[in-house]
Wavefront OBJ file of the C-alpha trace (Angstrom):
o trace
v 130.012 -86.513 -117.598
v 127.384 -84.167 -118.850
v 124.196 -84.585 -120.586
v 125.730 -84.179 -124.047
v 128.576 -87.207 -123.511
v 126.078 -89.020 -122.286
v 123.565 -88.647 -125.613
v 126.639 -89.112 -127.935
v 128.004 -92.005 -126.249
v 124.694 -93.356 -127.337
v 124.473 -92.617 -130.795
v 127.968 -93.698 -130.797
v 126.722 -97.283 -129.377
v 123.611 -97.328 -132.080
v 126.345 -96.643 -134.751
v 128.282 -99.919 -133.263
v 125.250 -102.484 -133.123
v 123.390 -101.419 -135.839
v 126.489 -101.084 -138.563
v 129.164 -102.464 -137.480
v 128.274 -105.639 -135.551
v 126.338 -106.732 -138.181
v 127.350 -108.064 -141.851
v 124.918 -107.445 -145.314
v 124.295 -111.005 -144.959
v 122.933 -110.451 -141.562
v 120.631 -107.720 -141.857
v 119.119 -108.812 -144.795
v 118.382 -111.896 -143.153
v 116.595 -109.342 -140.594
v 115.181 -107.303 -143.235
v 113.326 -110.797 -144.837
v 112.153 -112.762 -141.571
v 112.016 -109.917 -139.092
v 110.611 -111.729 -135.740
v 111.581 -115.195 -137.053
v 115.275 -114.356 -137.590
v 117.610 -115.983 -135.647
v 120.179 -113.079 -135.932
v 117.735 -110.594 -134.626
v 117.561 -112.083 -130.831
v 121.871 -111.703 -131.075
v 121.645 -108.451 -132.532
v 119.277 -106.944 -129.366
v 121.519 -108.433 -127.152
v 124.710 -106.262 -129.099
v 122.211 -103.219 -128.719
v 121.594 -103.794 -125.021
v 124.956 -104.957 -124.218
v 126.434 -101.601 -125.898
v 123.503 -99.224 -124.877
v 124.454 -99.541 -121.426
v 128.373 -100.348 -121.491
v 128.616 -96.949 -122.969
v 126.053 -95.056 -120.531
v 129.064 -95.518 -118.005
v 125.790 -95.935 -115.509
v 125.304 -98.849 -114.039
v 121.332 -97.210 -113.595
v 120.864 -96.653 -117.255
v 120.334 -100.918 -117.031
v 116.797 -100.013 -117.483
v 116.924 -97.423 -120.248
v 119.227 -99.870 -121.526
v 116.488 -102.329 -121.553
v 114.104 -100.030 -123.436
v 116.125 -99.137 -126.142
v 116.734 -102.874 -126.940
v 113.401 -104.139 -126.039
v 111.456 -100.924 -128.809
v 114.705 -101.866 -130.938
v 113.224 -105.421 -131.420
v 109.931 -104.488 -132.102
v 111.003 -101.778 -134.607
v 113.404 -104.646 -136.395
v 111.007 -107.169 -136.440
v 107.738 -105.150 -138.020
v 110.819 -103.633 -140.515
v 109.877 -106.546 -142.786
v 106.261 -105.835 -143.004
v 107.738 -101.694 -143.880
v 109.849 -103.683 -146.706
v 107.049 -104.936 -148.506
v 105.026 -101.937 -148.437
v 104.770 -100.386 -151.895
v 104.759 -96.845 -151.140
v 106.813 -97.227 -147.927
v 109.165 -99.876 -148.973
v 112.144 -97.946 -150.037
v 111.819 -95.894 -147.494
v 112.669 -98.393 -145.358
v 115.839 -97.759 -143.741
v 115.207 -94.107 -142.963
v 111.718 -94.584 -141.316
v 113.731 -97.022 -139.437
v 116.576 -95.183 -138.328
v 114.509 -92.044 -137.476
v 112.482 -94.513 -135.000
v 115.754 -95.603 -133.363
v 116.797 -92.315 -133.071
v 113.524 -91.117 -131.798
v 113.905 -93.393 -129.030
v 117.531 -93.108 -128.091
v 116.408 -89.375 -127.681
v 113.531 -90.129 -125.723
v 115.163 -92.688 -123.023
v 118.535 -90.168 -123.183
v 116.099 -87.372 -122.064
v 113.948 -88.886 -119.804
v 116.865 -90.717 -117.639
v 118.847 -87.027 -117.201
v 115.827 -85.580 -116.292
v 114.016 -87.978 -113.969
v 116.574 -89.899 -112.565
v 120.075 -88.167 -113.390
v 123.735 -88.924 -114.031
v 125.967 -91.088 -111.860
v 128.172 -88.263 -110.160
v 130.692 -91.140 -109.518
v 131.070 -92.136 -113.002
v 133.036 -89.748 -114.995
v 134.224 -89.781 -118.747
v 137.801 -88.308 -119.174
v 137.068 -87.117 -122.649
v 135.590 -84.064 -124.016
v 132.224 -83.805 -125.792
v 134.535 -82.549 -129.065
v 136.181 -85.621 -128.803
v 133.623 -87.809 -128.103
v 131.495 -85.902 -131.106
v 134.491 -86.508 -133.621
v 134.903 -90.558 -132.390
v 131.226 -90.179 -133.532
v 131.604 -87.994 -137.090
v 134.632 -90.723 -137.982
v 132.651 -93.705 -137.197
v 129.433 -92.303 -139.043
v 131.889 -91.423 -142.210
v 132.766 -95.040 -142.432
v 130.475 -97.987 -143.142
v 127.057 -96.216 -142.230
v 127.846 -93.067 -144.783
v 128.282 -95.790 -147.585
v 124.721 -97.595 -146.201
v 123.326 -94.228 -146.386
v 124.201 -92.941 -149.655
v 122.642 -96.666 -151.317
v 119.570 -95.941 -149.623
v 119.110 -92.637 -150.822
v 120.215 -93.738 -154.358
v 117.765 -96.490 -154.142
v 114.792 -94.454 -152.402
v 115.613 -91.966 -155.752
v 115.750 -94.642 -158.654
v 119.113 -93.818 -159.195
v 121.457 -95.980 -160.967
v 123.027 -97.287 -164.318
v 121.678 -99.548 -166.176
v 123.817 -102.820 -167.311
v 127.125 -102.448 -165.191
v 128.253 -102.825 -161.900
v 132.297 -102.021 -161.829
v 134.194 -101.957 -159.041
v 131.360 -101.488 -156.666
v 134.233 -102.113 -153.468
v 136.528 -99.707 -155.159
v 133.959 -96.812 -154.948
v 133.373 -97.959 -151.809
v 136.851 -97.436 -150.463
v 136.950 -94.191 -152.390
v 134.240 -92.635 -150.834
v 134.857 -93.504 -147.278
v 138.985 -92.337 -147.851
v 136.857 -88.792 -149.635
v 134.956 -88.884 -146.177
v 138.037 -89.010 -143.631
v 139.667 -86.571 -146.132
v 137.104 -84.147 -145.353
v 136.175 -84.163 -141.916
v 139.874 -84.213 -141.026
v 140.629 -81.210 -143.175
v 137.110 -79.479 -141.773
v 138.697 -80.233 -138.037
v 142.122 -79.124 -138.924
v 140.364 -75.978 -140.463
v 141.846 -76.391 -143.645
v 138.872 -75.413 -146.067
v 140.706 -75.153 -149.015
v 142.376 -78.630 -149.115
v 138.314 -79.537 -149.281
v 137.494 -77.516 -152.563
v 140.766 -78.792 -154.024
v 139.705 -82.039 -153.009
v 136.071 -82.147 -154.334
v 138.278 -80.080 -158.022
v 140.618 -83.123 -158.552
v 137.803 -86.249 -158.031
v 135.547 -84.149 -160.767
v 139.001 -84.109 -162.832
v 139.421 -87.949 -162.413
v 136.139 -89.428 -162.398
v 134.326 -87.517 -165.124
v 136.610 -87.826 -167.535
v 134.540 -89.691 -170.272
v 131.841 -89.138 -172.429
v 128.895 -91.325 -170.707
v 126.262 -88.592 -168.954
v 124.289 -91.182 -166.809
v 127.331 -92.693 -165.086
v 128.481 -89.316 -164.662
v 125.588 -87.923 -162.933
v 125.170 -91.168 -160.824
v 128.441 -90.706 -159.315
v 128.061 -86.827 -159.304
v 125.072 -87.574 -156.904
v 126.960 -90.467 -154.917
v 130.442 -87.693 -154.465
v 127.698 -84.660 -153.692
v 126.147 -86.966 -151.041
v 129.320 -88.420 -150.066
v 130.843 -84.654 -149.075
v 127.324 -83.290 -147.560
v 127.621 -85.971 -144.953
v 131.446 -84.945 -144.149
v 130.857 -81.352 -144.321
v 128.003 -81.936 -142.211
v 129.865 -84.209 -139.560
v 132.223 -82.144 -139.702
v 130.129 -78.512 -138.838
v 128.349 -80.650 -135.937
v 131.980 -81.610 -134.197
v 132.240 -77.723 -134.527
v 129.627 -76.838 -132.763
v 130.873 -78.955 -129.853
v 134.001 -76.945 -129.195
l 1 2 3 4 5 6 7 8 9 10 11 12 13 14 15 16 17 18 19 20 21 22 23 24 25 26 27 28 29 30 31 32 33 34 35 36 37 38 39 40 41 42 43 44 45 46 47 48 49 50 51 52 53 54 55 56 57 58 59 60 61 62 63 64 65 66 67 68 69 70 71 72 73 74 75 76 77 78 79 80 81 82 83 84 85 86 87 88 89 90 91 92 93 94 95 96 97 98 99 100 101 102 103 104 105 106 107 108 109 110 111 112 113 114 115 116 117 118 119 120 121 122 123 124 125 126 127 128 129 130 131 132 133 134 135 136 137 138 139 140 141 142 143 144 145 146 147 148 149 150 151 152 153 154 155 156 157 158 159 160 161 162 163 164 165 166 167 168 169 170 171 172 173 174 175 176 177 178 179 180 181 182 183 184 185 186 187 188 189 190 191 192 193 194 195 196 197 198 199 200 201 202 203 204 205 206 207 208 209 210 211 212 213 214 215 216 217 218 219 220 221 222 223 224 225 226 227 228 229 230 231 232 233 234 235
């Protein structure tokens, strides 16, 4: 295992712990109650287990412990950030940047000062690990990211809440397709998919709703294209 593989595995561990091993209700409980949230302790245990387990390094137990404890502090204090008049709408992004910063600092320190255990090998290539990370990110995390971007910029359609789950599913499918097309080198198919969606979704005279859908669509496609580009860099 090299340093790149080790770092990607830690990113995968973070995505799984922060987005897949908790539902919206539990996440809202943490955001509302902070350190008093009953779920927070379980969440931190999940963070620790995934971080240590996916490191494939017995000696990384201390690094995983640092990541878990700082995660506990950041999530516990997030309730105060949510209540801030100026920073509240950016709480999600600040939270994720802090988590990412800790992961980078801990993994770099571990690799530089302790070194990776040569007896533990990951047979998967960096490209495959990056592709796994990209597909994991394309699903639930991207839906949440898009929702938070729209909320931060106060973009919404007044008086409507039609088919929210269908919109999420469409977004997931389009990102998976775009990412797959990029990895296959079928860039013309990406353009065809964008054109097809514009025809299907914008055949109405509601400018506000059209702009709302267009914003979400551009963010969605942008995420998939960036992720595909990152996978390409790992080749």
